[in-house]
N, C-alpha and C positions, 0 to 999 in steps of 0.2 A: 504494500500500500504506500510505502514511502516513495516508491519510484513513480507513482502515478502523477504526482504534482509536477515533477521536472519534465516528464514526458508530455503532459498537457501543455506546459509552458513552451516547450520546444516545438510542439505541433502548432500552436497558435502563432509562434514567431515565423515558422515556415509558411503558413497560410498568409500571414500579413505581408510577407516579402514576395509572394507569388505575383506575377504580372496580372494586372486587372484586365477586364474585357476590353478589347480594342475599339468596339463600337461605342461612341459617346452616348450617354443617356440624355434625351431632350429635357430641358428644364420647363416645367409647367409655369404658366404665368408670363410668358414672353410675348412680345408684340407680334402681330400677324402681318405678313407682307404677301399680298396677292401676286401670283405668277401667271395670271390669266387676264383677259380683257372683256370679251363678250361671250355669254353663254345662253343657250336656248334649250328648253327641255319641257318636261311634263311634271305635274304635281297631282297627287291624289289626296282627297280629304275635303276640307272646306276652305276654299273651293277646289274643284278638280278641273284641270285644263292645262293651258300653256303657261310656262314660267320662263322669264328671262332675267338676266342680270348683266349689268355693265359696271365694271370697276372704274371709277373716276380717278382714284389714287390707289396706293397700295393697301389702304385700310378703310376706304369709303366706297360705296357703290349705290347705284340706283337699281331697284328691282321692280318687276311688274308681273302681274298675273291676269289672265283672261280665261274665264271658264264658267262652269255651271256650279251653282251653290244651292243647296236644299236645306231648309230649316222646317221643323215640325209646324204644321198649320199653314204652310206656304207651298206653292208649286215651285219646281226648279226654275231658277232665273239666271240671267246673265250677270256675272260678277266680274268687275274689273278693279284692280288696285295698282297703286304705284307707291313705293316707299324709298326714303333715303336711309341707307344702312351704314352703321359704323361697326367695325370689327376691332375692338380695343385690345383683345388678348387671344392668344392661342393656348387652349387648355392642354394640348398635347402636340408634340411635333416628332415625327419619325421620318426615316428616309422615304417611306411610302406615301405618307399623307400628313396634313396638318388638321387640327380640330379646333378651328376658331369659334368663339362665341360672338354673336352679333345681336344688335338691337337697333331700332330705328323708329321713324315716324313717317306716316304717309296718309293716303286717302283711299277711299273705296266708293264705288257706285254699284248698287245691286238693284236690278230691275226684275220684278217677278209678279206672279199672279197670286192674289190673296183669295182664300176660299173658306174662311171660318164661318161667317154669318151670311155673307153674300159674296158674289164674285166681283172683284175689281183688280185693276192693275196698280201696282205700287212701285215707287222708286225710293230707295234709301241712299243718302249721301252721308258719309261719315269719316271719322278719323281712325286710323289704324296705328297700333303700337306693337310691332313684331319683336319677338325674341326667339333666337334659334341657335342651332349649331350646324356646322358644315363639315362633312368629310371631304376635304379638298385634296385630291390626289396630286402628288408632285410630278409623276412621270407620265400620266395620261391626262388628256384634256377633259376631265369629268369632275363633277362634284355631286354629292348626295347631301340633301339638307332636310332638317326636321325643324318646323317652325310653329310657334303658337303666336297668335296676334289678338290682342284686346281691341275690339271695335266698338266705338260709340257713334251711333248714327245721329247726326244733327238735324238733317232735313229728311222728313218722312212724310208721305202723302196724307197720312191720317193724323197729323199734328202730335204724334207721340215720339219720344226719343227711345231708342233701343240700345242696350248694351249686349254685346255678343262676343263669343270666343271662337276664333277660327284656328284650325290646325291642319297642317299639310305636310306630307312627305313627298320629296321630289328628287329628280335627277336632271342635270343640265350638261350638255356638251358644249365645250368652248372652241370657238373658231379662231 
């Protein structure tokens, strides 16, 4: 038993002096730098349809969506939105992809048919506040995103304001 302590110390010293892994570990919390410019793709959820993104700088972008949106008590309607996005931090960086967090502010228009008590056409105009993450691939011109957006409709045909939560999963190809 007397020999175990010196052997454990010697073993620990050998392990401590062994070369470390050659691949550097990415630091969480570093700034994001886009390596793409314009992407176009699809999103599924609320809404479902076309998604586009244009990086204006390395950490700011404009995005847009055009698609179909359905909410209980309403028929499917055309939904369009545009947002200014800021990517302040990359949560994870690997040789294969970056995982930036983003948030922003934008607007939406939703034109649909209402059929609760009577049939009528309605248009909602509101403010969007998206929050999301992106799997931004480094070697291929693709990204995959997951987004939640708080929506507050300011202009509604029936003089009510509505708050809503949109969520979408999408993929874009960058040209």
